[in-house]
Wavefront OBJ file of the C-alpha trace (Angstrom):
o trace
v -26.661 -1.681 -11.067
v -24.252 -4.305 -9.689
v -20.557 -3.460 -9.385
v -17.733 -5.980 -9.398
v -14.813 -4.719 -7.330
v -11.445 -6.436 -7.784
v -8.741 -5.843 -5.193
v -5.469 -7.049 -6.671
v -3.330 -6.890 -3.525
v 0.163 -7.973 -2.561
v -1.025 -11.376 -1.400
v -4.190 -12.205 -3.353
v -6.824 -11.220 -5.894
v -10.231 -10.746 -4.271
v -13.539 -9.828 -5.904
v -16.768 -8.599 -4.286
v -20.137 -7.876 -5.846
v -21.879 -4.722 -4.605
v -25.598 -4.300 -5.283
v -28.166 -1.881 -3.879
v -29.831 -3.167 -0.721
v -27.775 -6.375 -0.602
v -24.817 -7.305 1.572
v -21.495 -7.338 -0.336
v -20.962 -10.794 -1.818
v -17.535 -12.421 -1.984
v -17.274 -13.947 -5.466
v -13.638 -14.847 -5.778
v -10.437 -14.914 -3.750
v -7.156 -16.539 -4.642
v -3.668 -16.048 -3.283
v -0.710 -15.936 -5.626
v 2.867 -17.076 -5.153
v 5.421 -14.922 -3.387
v 8.717 -15.391 -5.231
v 12.015 -14.727 -3.445
v 14.841 -15.192 -5.985
v 17.448 -13.976 -3.489
v 17.796 -11.895 -0.340
v 15.824 -8.601 -0.484
v 14.142 -9.558 -3.804
v 10.364 -10.066 -3.889
v 8.550 -10.908 -7.127
v 5.162 -12.014 -8.467
v 4.285 -13.866 -11.663
v 2.244 -11.426 -13.821
v 0.641 -14.229 -15.863
v -0.549 -15.975 -12.705
v -2.153 -12.781 -11.414
v -3.619 -11.939 -14.834
v -5.280 -15.362 -14.847
v -6.709 -14.660 -11.376
v -8.124 -11.315 -12.523
v -9.740 -12.978 -15.537
v -11.285 -15.579 -13.219
v -12.618 -12.791 -11.005
v -14.126 -11.061 -14.059
v -15.781 -14.304 -15.144
v -17.260 -14.746 -11.667
v -18.565 -11.172 -11.781
v -20.217 -11.617 -15.166
v -21.894 -14.821 -13.996
v -23.227 -12.959 -10.949
v -24.723 -10.163 -13.055
v -22.145 -7.409 -12.649
v -22.373 -4.563 -15.180
v -19.379 -2.438 -14.223
v -16.018 -3.151 -12.606
v -13.651 -1.270 -10.321
v -9.995 -2.260 -10.003
v -7.648 -1.587 -7.085
v -3.950 -2.307 -7.520
v -1.044 -2.978 -5.167
v 0.677 0.355 -5.694
v 4.390 0.601 -6.322
v 4.849 -2.917 -7.747
v 5.853 -2.787 -11.418
v 7.155 -4.652 -14.477
v 8.138 -4.446 -18.156
v 6.052 -5.824 -21.024
v 5.636 -5.831 -24.788
v 2.542 -3.807 -25.680
v 2.250 -5.524 -29.080
v 2.250 -9.130 -27.859
v 0.856 -8.215 -24.386
v 3.488 -10.516 -22.900
v 5.484 -9.607 -19.760
v 9.202 -9.106 -20.196
v 9.933 -9.424 -16.489
v 8.329 -10.658 -13.329
v 6.521 -8.091 -11.204
v 8.987 -6.434 -8.835
v 6.978 -6.004 -5.628
v 6.943 -2.820 -3.552
v 8.692 -4.712 -0.719
v 11.667 -5.481 -2.983
v 14.832 -3.534 -2.119
v 17.227 -4.714 -4.859
v 17.731 -1.089 -5.945
v 18.932 0.199 -2.560
v 22.414 0.864 -3.926
v 20.966 2.846 -6.828
v 19.045 5.053 -4.400
v 22.176 5.491 -2.303
v 24.170 6.488 -5.392
v 21.557 9.097 -6.383
v 21.599 10.368 -2.800
v 25.373 10.753 -2.937
v 25.001 12.684 -6.195
v 22.844 15.197 -4.342
v 19.678 14.414 -6.297
v 17.370 13.655 -3.352
v 16.077 17.256 -2.965
v 15.298 17.479 -6.701
v 13.366 14.206 -6.632
v 11.462 15.115 -3.480
v 10.584 18.605 -4.711
v 9.238 17.365 -8.058
v 7.563 14.097 -7.044
v 6.994 14.592 -3.322
v 8.719 11.262 -2.687
v 11.964 10.363 -1.006
v 14.687 8.340 -2.671
v 13.733 4.788 -1.749
v 13.579 1.376 -3.452
v 10.004 1.244 -2.118
v 8.830 3.479 -4.963
v 8.681 2.353 -8.581
v 11.256 4.485 -10.421
v 14.438 2.568 -9.638
v 12.576 -0.733 -10.132
v 11.441 0.400 -13.585
v 15.009 1.435 -14.398
v 16.184 -2.014 -13.306
v 13.638 -3.618 -15.644
v 14.777 -1.417 -18.517
v 18.409 -2.298 -17.901
v 17.756 -6.034 -17.572
v 15.199 -6.714 -20.306
v 16.692 -8.363 -23.386
v 16.536 -6.130 -26.482
v 14.949 -3.323 -24.446
v 16.344 -0.580 -26.680
v 15.098 -2.280 -29.855
v 11.635 -2.679 -28.323
v 11.704 0.948 -27.221
v 12.706 2.131 -30.698
v 9.761 0.311 -32.250
v 7.294 1.598 -29.620
v 6.698 -1.829 -28.104
v 8.396 -1.481 -24.723
v 6.203 -0.576 -21.776
v 7.371 0.098 -18.233
v 4.749 0.611 -15.583
v 2.865 -0.406 -12.482
v 0.814 -3.601 -12.481
v -2.503 -1.864 -13.190
v -1.186 -0.486 -16.481
v -0.161 -3.982 -17.606
v -3.536 -5.495 -16.696
v -5.422 -2.633 -18.356
v -3.274 -2.843 -21.485
v -3.958 -6.572 -21.805
v -7.651 -6.519 -20.848
v -8.901 -3.187 -22.259
v -6.361 -2.499 -25.001
v -5.554 0.874 -23.389
v -2.136 1.243 -21.777
v -3.093 3.639 -18.976
v -2.597 4.165 -15.267
v -4.420 6.425 -12.840
v -3.024 9.584 -11.309
v -3.008 8.199 -7.746
v -0.943 5.166 -8.768
v 1.352 7.326 -10.907
v 2.017 9.529 -7.876
v 3.678 6.492 -6.228
v 6.344 6.046 -8.906
v 8.702 9.038 -8.257
v 8.308 9.897 -11.953
v 5.171 12.073 -11.820
v 5.318 15.803 -11.154
v 3.060 16.451 -8.172
v 2.204 19.969 -9.431
v 0.652 19.105 -12.793
v 0.152 15.311 -12.494
v 2.153 14.506 -15.639
v 5.274 12.441 -16.214
v 8.293 14.638 -15.521
v 11.095 14.554 -18.094
v 13.679 15.619 -15.505
v 12.705 12.830 -13.126
v 12.770 10.289 -15.942
v 16.304 11.407 -16.782
v 17.440 11.160 -13.145
v 16.197 7.586 -12.892
v 17.117 6.582 -16.471
v 13.561 5.586 -17.331
v 12.480 6.406 -20.922
v 9.345 8.550 -20.760
v 8.144 7.107 -24.071
v 7.738 3.680 -22.441
v 5.431 4.906 -19.681
v 1.626 4.512 -19.807
v -0.769 7.416 -20.157
v -1.938 9.012 -16.872
v -5.694 9.399 -16.420
v -8.414 9.898 -13.802
v -9.280 7.371 -11.114
v -12.759 6.840 -12.559
v -14.670 7.390 -15.772
v -15.078 5.519 -19.040
v -11.875 3.509 -18.835
v -12.583 0.786 -21.387
v -13.968 -2.731 -21.170
v -12.608 -5.812 -19.429
v -14.072 -9.019 -20.843
v -17.375 -7.262 -21.551
v -17.578 -5.328 -18.281
v -17.078 -1.561 -18.328
v -14.091 -0.479 -16.275
v -15.412 2.395 -14.181
v -12.535 2.929 -11.755
v -8.874 2.106 -11.351
v -6.929 3.263 -8.310
v -4.114 2.262 -5.972
v -5.322 0.131 -3.056
v -4.523 2.408 -0.113
v -6.308 5.359 -1.696
v -9.253 3.112 -2.527
v -9.490 2.203 1.155
v -9.402 5.895 2.131
v -12.351 6.495 -0.190
v -14.143 3.396 1.041
v -13.897 4.605 4.629
v -15.782 7.751 3.657
v -12.894 10.140 4.330
v -13.824 13.328 2.497
v -12.501 16.231 4.620
v -9.064 17.425 5.723
v -7.563 15.487 8.633
v -9.675 12.366 8.189
v -7.410 9.323 8.418
v -7.527 5.611 7.769
v -5.005 2.874 8.520
v -5.035 -0.422 6.637
v -3.224 -3.273 8.378
v -2.540 -5.558 5.444
v 0.749 -7.106 4.328
v 2.150 -3.753 5.341
v 0.342 -1.137 7.424
v -0.367 2.170 5.698
v -1.891 5.360 7.052
v -3.407 7.991 4.766
v -4.578 11.419 5.904
v -6.699 13.418 3.465
v -5.492 16.991 2.860
v -7.772 18.399 0.150
v -7.129 20.069 -3.192
v -4.082 22.104 -2.166
v -0.701 20.523 -2.892
v 1.113 19.740 0.377
v 4.578 20.775 1.442
v 6.978 18.135 0.142
v 9.578 18.601 2.919
v 8.251 15.837 5.139
v 9.208 12.296 6.017
v 5.572 11.373 5.382
v 4.796 10.980 1.697
v 2.700 13.565 -0.172
v 0.547 11.718 -2.674
v -2.565 11.986 -4.798
v -5.575 10.593 -2.936
v -7.746 10.513 -6.073
v -8.855 12.567 -9.037
v -12.389 11.895 -10.110
v -13.558 12.544 -13.651
v -13.995 16.289 -14.213
v -12.790 17.256 -10.719
v -9.496 18.567 -9.284
v -7.025 16.192 -7.683
v -7.249 15.564 -3.948
v -4.001 15.192 -2.002
v -3.055 13.127 1.039
v -0.110 12.321 3.295
v 0.909 8.681 3.550
v 3.166 6.723 5.851
v 3.838 3.011 6.010
v 5.069 0.194 8.225
v 6.420 -2.249 5.676
v 5.703 -5.437 7.637
v 2.395 -5.783 9.483
v 0.344 -8.900 8.654
v 3.472 -10.270 6.989
v 5.259 -9.959 10.346
v 2.426 -11.814 12.080
v 2.445 -14.532 9.401
v 6.197 -14.789 9.878
v 5.601 -15.296 13.616
v 3.067 -18.013 12.822
v 5.454 -19.732 10.410
v 8.049 -19.644 13.201
v 5.496 -21.526 15.390
v 5.221 -18.692 17.908
v 1.460 -18.975 17.615
v -0.694 -21.784 16.299
v -3.827 -19.766 15.656
v -4.448 -16.030 15.436
v -7.384 -16.376 17.854
v -4.788 -16.839 20.602
v -4.239 -13.093 20.409
v -7.867 -11.977 20.476
v -7.018 -10.421 23.841
v -3.615 -9.267 25.046
v -1.879 -10.203 28.278
v -1.577 -7.297 30.698
v 0.410 -5.329 31.413
v 1.437 -4.931 27.790
v 4.759 -6.496 26.803
v 6.277 -3.088 26.131
v 5.442 -2.168 29.756
v 7.204 -5.341 30.863
v 10.351 -4.261 29.022
v 9.867 -6.565 26.010
v 9.826 -4.942 22.575
v 9.798 -6.106 18.970
v 10.796 -3.763 16.140
v 9.043 -5.065 12.966
v 11.748 -4.072 10.495
v 11.618 -7.333 8.540
v 11.667 -5.323 5.293
v 13.425 -2.263 6.665
v 11.918 0.845 8.234
v 9.596 3.140 6.293
v 8.218 6.490 7.427
v 9.618 8.515 9.126
v 13.026 6.765 9.240
v 13.388 5.449 5.672
v 16.084 2.944 6.503
v 15.854 -0.102 4.244
v 18.936 -1.647 5.870
v 17.337 -1.960 9.321
v 16.483 -5.480 10.511
v 13.883 -6.753 12.957
v 14.756 -7.591 16.561
v 13.311 -8.454 19.958
v 14.583 -6.748 23.097
v 14.243 -7.585 26.784
v 13.797 -11.373 26.569
v 14.218 -13.546 29.656
v 13.703 -17.173 30.683
v 10.089 -16.359 31.505
v 9.275 -14.967 28.046
v 6.746 -17.265 26.352
v 5.897 -17.896 22.718
v 2.663 -15.964 23.124
v 4.598 -13.068 24.646
v 6.819 -12.983 21.569
v 3.778 -13.048 19.267
v 2.025 -10.267 21.185
v 5.221 -8.204 21.020
v 5.030 -8.473 17.217
v 1.501 -7.017 17.240
v 2.563 -4.312 19.683
v 5.573 -3.432 17.532
v 3.361 -2.818 14.494
v 1.112 -0.502 16.540
v 4.061 1.359 18.072
v 5.606 1.872 14.635
v 2.274 3.180 13.359
v 2.266 5.702 16.220
v 5.585 7.002 14.859
v 4.017 7.343 11.413
v 1.003 9.312 12.641
v 3.220 11.586 14.744
v 5.123 12.496 11.581
v 1.914 13.138 9.621
v 0.669 15.418 12.393
v 3.650 17.719 11.935
v 1.918 18.808 8.696
v -1.792 18.163 9.302
v -3.859 17.803 12.453
v -5.421 14.341 12.460
v -8.999 14.173 13.653
v -9.632 12.489 16.997
v -11.074 9.338 15.447
v -9.086 7.125 13.060
v -10.679 4.475 10.810
v -8.962 1.097 10.570
v -9.252 -2.100 8.544
v -7.201 -5.138 7.578
v -6.314 -8.548 8.969
v -4.685 -7.492 12.243
v -7.853 -5.660 13.280
v -9.557 -9.017 13.845
v -7.792 -8.969 17.220
v -9.702 -6.770 19.664
v -6.583 -6.763 21.845
v -4.618 -5.197 19.005
v -7.350 -2.602 18.330
v -7.457 -1.539 21.978
v -3.671 -1.380 22.210
v -3.610 0.719 19.026
v -6.142 3.174 20.463
v -4.056 3.490 23.635
v -0.799 3.983 21.717
v -2.281 6.548 19.317
v -4.340 8.229 22.062
v -7.181 8.379 19.566
v -10.461 6.537 19.158
v -10.209 3.909 16.436
v -13.257 2.921 14.390
v -13.497 -0.612 13.052
v -16.204 -1.394 10.493
v -17.657 -4.909 10.499
v -17.082 -5.032 6.736
v -13.308 -4.928 6.531
v -12.841 -4.832 2.737
v -12.711 -1.055 2.474
v -10.380 -1.187 -0.537
v -13.010 -3.117 -2.479
v -15.731 -0.747 -1.305
v -13.741 2.328 -2.358
v -13.093 1.002 -5.865
v -16.771 0.059 -6.166
v -17.975 3.494 -5.014
v -15.723 5.267 -7.519
v -16.954 3.026 -10.331
v -20.609 3.361 -9.370
v -20.422 7.166 -9.271
v -19.717 7.219 -13.007
v -23.250 5.907 -13.543
v -24.826 8.700 -11.509
v -25.688 6.244 -8.756
v -24.135 5.351 -5.416
v -23.937 2.338 -3.123
v -25.871 2.747 0.119
v -24.562 0.412 2.789
v -25.250 0.416 6.489
v -22.114 -0.994 8.058
v -21.991 -1.525 11.843
v -18.894 -0.010 13.451
v -17.090 -0.743 16.711
v -15.201 1.948 18.604
v -12.114 1.485 20.762
v -11.357 4.461 23.003
v -8.038 5.063 24.793
v -7.954 3.886 28.406
v -4.192 3.837 28.998
v -1.405 6.248 28.064
v 1.685 4.615 26.612
v 3.760 7.803 26.332
v 6.681 6.335 28.314
v 6.425 3.046 26.484
v 6.649 4.865 23.159
v 9.919 6.375 24.341
v 11.180 2.895 25.269
v 10.197 1.596 21.834
v 12.036 4.501 20.191
v 15.213 3.378 21.972
v 14.749 -0.167 20.667
v 14.189 1.138 17.144
v 17.335 3.278 17.398
v 19.322 0.207 18.445
v 18.011 -1.669 15.403
v 19.207 1.124 13.146
v 22.620 1.293 14.820
v 22.986 -2.473 14.391
v 22.312 -2.059 10.664
v 25.091 0.526 10.488
v 27.603 -1.597 12.390
v 30.321 -3.401 10.459
v 29.830 -7.091 11.189
l 1 2 3 4 5 6 7 8 9 10 11 12 13 14 15 16 17 18 19 20 21 22 23 24 25 26 27 28 29 30 31 32 33 34 35 36 37 38 39 40 41 42 43 44 45 46 47 48 49 50 51 52 53 54 55 56 57 58 59 60 61 62 63 64 65 66 67 68 69 70 71 72 73 74 75 76 77 78 79 80 81 82 83 84 85 86 87 88 89 90 91 92 93 94 95 96 97 98 99 100 101 102 103 104 105 106 107 108 109 110 111 112 113 114 115 116 117 118 119 120 121 122 123 124 125 126 127 128 129 130 131 132 133 134 135 136 137 138 139 140 141 142 143 144 145 146 147 148 149 150 151 152 153 154 155 156 157 158 159 160 161 162 163 164 165 166 167 168 169 170 171 172 173 174 175 176 177 178 179 180 181 182 183 184 185 186 187 188 189 190 191 192 193 194 195 196 197 198 199 200 201 202 203 204 205 206 207 208 209 210 211 212 213 214 215 216 217 218 219 220 221 222 223 224 225 226 227 228 229 230 231 232 233 234 235 236 237 238 239 240 241 242 243 244 245 246 247 248 249 250 251 252 253 254 255 256 257 258 259 260 261 262 263 264 265 266 267 268 269 270 271 272 273 274 275 276 277 278 279 280 281 282 283 284 285 286 287 288 289 290 291 292 293 294 295 296 297 298 299 300 301 302 303 304 305 306 307 308 309 310 311 312 313 314 315 316 317 318 319 320 321 322 323 324 325 326 327 328 329 330 331 332 333 334 335 336 337 338 339 340 341 342 343 344 345 346 347 348 349 350 351 352 353 354 355 356 357 358 359 360 361 362 363 364 365 366 367 368 369 370 371 372 373 374 375 376 377 378 379 380 381 382 383 384 385 386 387 388 389 390 391 392 393 394 395 396 397 398 399 400 401 402 403 404 405 406 407 408 409 410 411 412 413 414 415 416 417 418 419 420 421 422 423 424 425 426 427 428 429 430 431 432 433 434 435 436 437 438 439 440 441 442 443 444 445 446 447 448 449 450 451 452 453 454 455 456 457 458 459 460 461 462 463 464 465 466 467 468 469 470 471 472 473
């Protein structure tokens, strides 16, 4: 049986065909517009992306796919009319921080502990709840639509599934990223909905991450899951402490915990890894660096590098050892600092600092921030000595080696980098009683330098960035 796997990510919609005994086949890939209406706002056009998904489905049907798996971009969300299937807002992307003041107000009201205890999540515009509240408050005739049962507020997957399958549903892993789901029983929490002023009646139904999920243009939907969790599954992480890092638009680490709910008093984010049909939920700890590949693309747009191949290898000694640091806070700081007001900065520049030095410092900054994330995760769960990685930045062997040195762990890089697509495909295929057997060559990067002192230097630079954000200019 052939499986079409659609990864609807922050930057593009990509579709692969997985068949037994055959290399994964790229069928479709198309980027969509990034819309920046004003500072700190990031949006997508839901109709544009819906069209791309339909094109991916058509390509899958033509190639002989029988079942489809869908991975979504997580915390991004919108409002729509479930009767007409028309969006009532643009998609507000997870990077968007327009609701920072709302989060600050809730913090001042002393509601942060309540939210974190119920949902496992911190008060942050990164998560969906305040975005959904913004949609509700800014959609014309929202109350009338709500009264007639037409208003829907949800993450992007729920909109696409409502339009394409006729079932307005989301999966439990995606729902765990909203700040509206109770982490104990995996249901929408009335108290959380009241805190964020999001009407529970407008939310989609929460279901499993795989099963009989309806049909999309004649293909059975076998799985639907948030992208980072799909990648964790694709990497084969099945036991406590196994960890993957995806270096995409942002860089996100996930460490699998198992079926026991984690302690919510952590700067890392407790989340649902997945819940397969008929099985208990599996939990994980997540931490993110909000700008990874997007920081590198920004450096390219600024003409610091002409081609990414320039950074296949790094100059030595590393820039951080030469006293040059870049803090990649272009969209604020995520775990463990949770400071959306922080801005990016270079430190230690001189007349001898070259463009390539600046570009390498960007790569190094992403790795050094990820080391902070994994250190926070390890306060709650011992991470195994080998970490699996994927994503665009891992095309640079210099970056992979630097990452291994910074983390002081072996990093494993599979030749097939689309682990999100693989994870969604595996979850879909399992519903048929079959599995996908792939032999994927893997490269290993082992630590050969200890950057303990350099990590301390980077921490000072990051502290300066935060203090600058707090200064009255």
